[in-house]
C-alpha positions in Angstrom: 156.6 157.9 153.6 158.8 155.5 155.6 160.5 152.2 154.8 158.9 148.9 155.8 162.2 147.0 155.4 165.9 147.8 155.9 167.9 149.5 153.2 170.5 146.9 152.3 174.1 148.2 151.7 176.5 145.6 150.3 180.1 146.2 151.4 182.7 144.3 149.4 186.3 144.4 148.3 189.2 142.1 147.4 191.5 140.4 149.9 193.5 142.9 152.0 191.6 145.8 150.5 190.8 147.4 153.8 187.1 146.2 153.8 187.3 144.7 157.4 188.6 148.0 158.7 185.7 149.9 157.1 183.3 147.3 158.5 184.7 147.9 162.0 184.4 151.7 161.6 180.7 151.3 160.7 180.1 149.0 163.7 181.7 151.8 165.8 179.0 154.1 164.5 176.2 151.8 165.6 175.6 150.2 162.2 174.4 146.6 162.2 176.8 144.6 160.1 176.0 141.1 158.9 179.4 139.6 158.1 179.7 136.7 155.7 183.2 135.8 156.9 182.0 135.7 160.5 179.1 133.4 159.6 181.5 131.2 157.7 183.7 130.9 160.8 180.7 130.0 162.9 179.6 127.3 160.4 183.1 125.8 160.5 183.7 126.1 164.2 183.7 123.0 166.5 180.6 121.0 165.7 179.6 123.5 163.0 177.1 122.3 160.4 179.5 122.8 157.5 182.2 120.4 158.9 180.6 117.1 157.8 180.2 118.5 154.3 183.8 119.7 154.1 185.1 116.3 155.4 183.0 114.5 152.8 184.5 116.6 149.9 188.1 117.2 151.1 188.7 114.3 153.5 190.6 114.1 156.8 193.7 115.9 155.4 192.1 119.3 156.2 191.2 118.3 159.8 193.0 118.0 163.1 190.7 115.4 164.7 187.3 117.0 164.9 188.6 120.5 164.3 189.0 122.1 160.8 192.6 122.9 159.9 192.0 126.2 158.2 195.5 126.6 156.9 195.5 123.2 155.3 192.1 123.9 153.7 193.4 127.3 152.5 196.4 125.6 150.9 194.2 123.0 149.3 191.8 125.4 147.7 194.1 128.3 146.7 196.3 126.0 144.7 193.4 124.4 142.9 190.6 126.4 141.3 188.3 123.4 141.0 188.7 122.8 144.8 188.0 126.4 145.5 184.9 126.2 143.4 183.8 123.1 145.3 184.3 124.8 148.6 182.4 127.9 147.5 179.5 125.7 146.2 179.4 124.0 149.6 179.6 127.1 151.8 177.8 129.8 149.9 174.2 128.4 150.3 174.8 127.9 154.0 176.2 131.4 154.5 173.5 133.1 152.5 170.7 131.2 154.2 172.0 132.5 157.5 172.4 136.1 156.1 168.8 136.0 154.9 167.7 134.8 158.4 169.6 137.7 160.1 168.2 140.2 157.6 164.7 139.0 158.5 165.4 139.3 162.2 166.3 143.0 161.8 163.4 144.3 159.8 163.0 147.3 162.1 166.5 148.7 161.3 166.6 151.6 158.8 169.7 150.1 157.1 171.9 147.0 157.3 175.5 146.5 156.1 176.1 143.2 154.3 179.8 142.6 154.5 180.4 140.0 151.7 183.8 139.6 150.0 182.4 137.8 147.0 179.3 139.9 146.7 179.4 140.4 142.9 180.7 136.9 142.2 177.9 135.2 144.0 175.1 137.5 142.7 174.2 138.5 146.2 174.7 142.1 145.1 171.2 141.9 143.5 169.7 141.8 146.9 171.3 145.1 147.9 169.9 148.5 147.4 173.4 149.8 146.8 177.0 148.5 146.9 180.1 150.0 148.4 183.6 148.7 147.5 186.9 149.0 149.4 189.7 149.3 146.8 193.5 149.5 146.9 196.1 148.7 144.2 197.4 145.2 143.8 200.8 146.1 145.0 199.3 147.3 148.3 197.3 144.1 148.6 200.5 142.1 148.2 202.3 144.2 150.8 199.5 143.8 153.3 199.3 140.0 152.7 203.1 139.5 153.1 203.0 141.6 156.3 200.5 139.0 157.5 203.0 136.2 156.8 202.2 135.0 153.3 204.9 134.7 150.7 204.5 137.0 147.7 203.6 133.9 145.6 200.9 132.9 148.0 199.6 136.5 148.1 199.4 136.7 144.3 197.7 133.3 144.1 194.9 134.5 146.5 194.5 137.8 144.6 194.3 135.9 141.2 191.5 133.6 142.6 189.2 136.6 143.1 187.5 139.0 140.8 190.0 141.9 140.1 189.5 144.7 142.6 189.1 147.3 139.9 186.2 145.3 138.4 184.5 145.1 141.8 184.9 148.8 142.1 183.4 149.5 138.6 180.4 147.3 139.5 179.8 149.2 142.7 177.8 152.4 143.5 180.5 153.9 145.8 184.2 153.2 146.1 186.3 153.9 149.2 190.0 154.0 148.3 191.9 152.7 151.3 195.5 153.7 150.5 195.5 156.5 153.0 195.6 156.5 156.8 193.1 154.2 158.4 191.5 157.2 160.3 190.8 158.9 156.9 189.3 155.7 155.5 187.1 155.2 158.5 185.9 158.8 158.3 185.1 158.4 154.6 182.9 155.3 155.1 181.2 156.8 158.2 180.3 159.9 156.1 178.9 157.6 153.4 176.8 155.8 156.0 175.5 159.0 157.6 174.6 160.4 154.2 172.8 157.2 153.3 170.7 157.3 156.5 169.7 160.9 155.6 168.7 159.9 152.1 166.6 157.0 153.5 164.9 159.3 155.9 163.7 161.5 153.1 162.2 158.6 151.1 
């Protein structure tokens, strides 16, 4: 018996957990990845449909003319939980509407990877047939974020504003620990994907 719809694999993980690297490795193996962050960037690009809503809620302070000032918006929301919630409430319906549209467009695929940082927090995990989580200790997350130019205080604030990585891992079906070399992490997630495709084929 064959599937009549794609098997949906949720890929999640906290900030600086190595999730994006795993997503890239899967793309390199030909997996079709629907990326929530990429959709978010498209929605907030020049003339993006989310911009009027963001301007209405946050005002001109987070804009440079007609362009969204992403750093200003990040500062505004990561220092204020209520502002972050307001942004999430604004963006998530738009993001998930587009994800659903893309899933529908690819019904012929055996499997799709849904790359969603806030998969469990938003309840979108319930749409997935299984969930994989990238996990690394908090000290490694902080180190990676400070390497990207954040202060330690900023890094800790961003981590605090998310569900703890260990909780994401416990809620997931598979966990990829990303403390090792990137090549090893990539091989681990590719093996998971190949095993999953074999399992689907047998159904």
